[in-house]
C-alpha positions in Angstrom: 4.1 -10.8 11.3 1.3 -8.8 9.6 1.7 -5.1 8.9 -0.9 -2.7 7.5 0.0 0.2 5.2 -2.6 2.9 5.2 -2.3 5.9 2.8 -4.4 8.9 2.0 -4.0 10.6 -1.4 -3.3 14.3 -1.8 -6.3 16.3 -2.7 -7.0 16.3 -6.4 -4.6 13.4 -7.1 -7.1 11.0 -8.7 -5.6 11.3 -12.2 -2.1 10.8 -10.8 -3.3 7.6 -9.0 -4.9 6.3 -12.3 -1.7 7.1 -14.3 0.5 5.2 -11.8 -1.9 2.3 -10.9 -0.4 -0.3 -13.3 3.1 0.3 -12.0 1.8 0.1 -8.4 0.1 -3.2 -9.1 3.3 -4.5 -10.7 5.1 -3.5 -7.5 2.7 -5.4 -5.3 3.1 -8.5 -7.5 6.9 -8.3 -6.9 6.5 -8.2 -3.1 8.7 -11.4 -2.8 11.7 -9.3 -4.0 11.3 -7.4 -0.6 11.0 -10.6 1.5 7.3 -10.2 2.1 3.9 -11.3 0.9 0.8 -9.2 0.2 -2.1 -10.7 2.1 -4.8 -8.2 1.1 -4.9 -4.8 -0.6 -7.5 -2.4 -1.9 -7.9 1.2 -2.9 -10.2 3.0 -0.6 -13.3 4.5 -2.3 -15.3 7.6 -1.4 -19.1 7.8 -1.7 -18.8 8.5 -5.4 -16.7 5.4 -6.0 -13.5 7.3 -6.6 -10.2 6.1 -5.2 -8.8 8.3 -2.5 -6.3 6.1 -0.6 -4.8 2.6 -0.2 -4.9 -0.1 2.4 -2.5 -3.0 2.1 -1.7 -5.8 4.5 1.6 -7.7 4.1 3.2 -10.6 5.9 6.9 -9.9 6.6 9.7 -10.9 9.0 10.8 -7.3 9.7 9.4 -3.8 9.7 12.5 -2.7 7.8 11.4 -4.9 4.8 7.9 -3.4 5.0 9.3 0.1 5.1 11.6 -0.6 2.1 8.8 -2.1 0.1 6.5 0.9 0.6 9.3 3.4 0.1 9.7 1.9 -3.4 6.0 1.9 -4.3 5.4 3.8 -7.5 2.5 5.7 -5.8 4.9 7.1 -3.2 7.6 7.8 -5.7 5.1 9.8 -7.8 4.1 11.9 -4.8 0.6 10.6 -4.5 0.2 10.3 -0.8 -0.6 13.1 1.7 -0.3 10.8 4.7 0.9 7.2 5.3 1.1 4.9 8.3 2.6 1.4 8.8 1.3 -0.5 11.8 1.7 -4.0 13.2 -1.5 -6.1 12.9 -2.3 -8.8 15.4 -2.6 -12.0 13.4 -4.4 -14.2 15.9 -7.6 -13.8 13.9 -6.1 -15.2 10.7 -6.2 -19.0 10.3 
């Protein structure tokens, strides 16, 4: 099943995002350790081209695996996010 992870950064946290980006990307690359696969992911950019949040879509057998994966994300551990959401995504459009 597909799940989306949507996160908005805390105000003024761009430097924190940049500092932890490499660890975050390593975490995404190790998704199989959490029994899931990253389907798509991208930082969200404002009009100036600065990163202000994240959107990641993963394929997983359980929401618990998804929650564990994002709980261990270096961005979250560093306190980057002001708001996060995990939602089920209908996968009938993906072929």
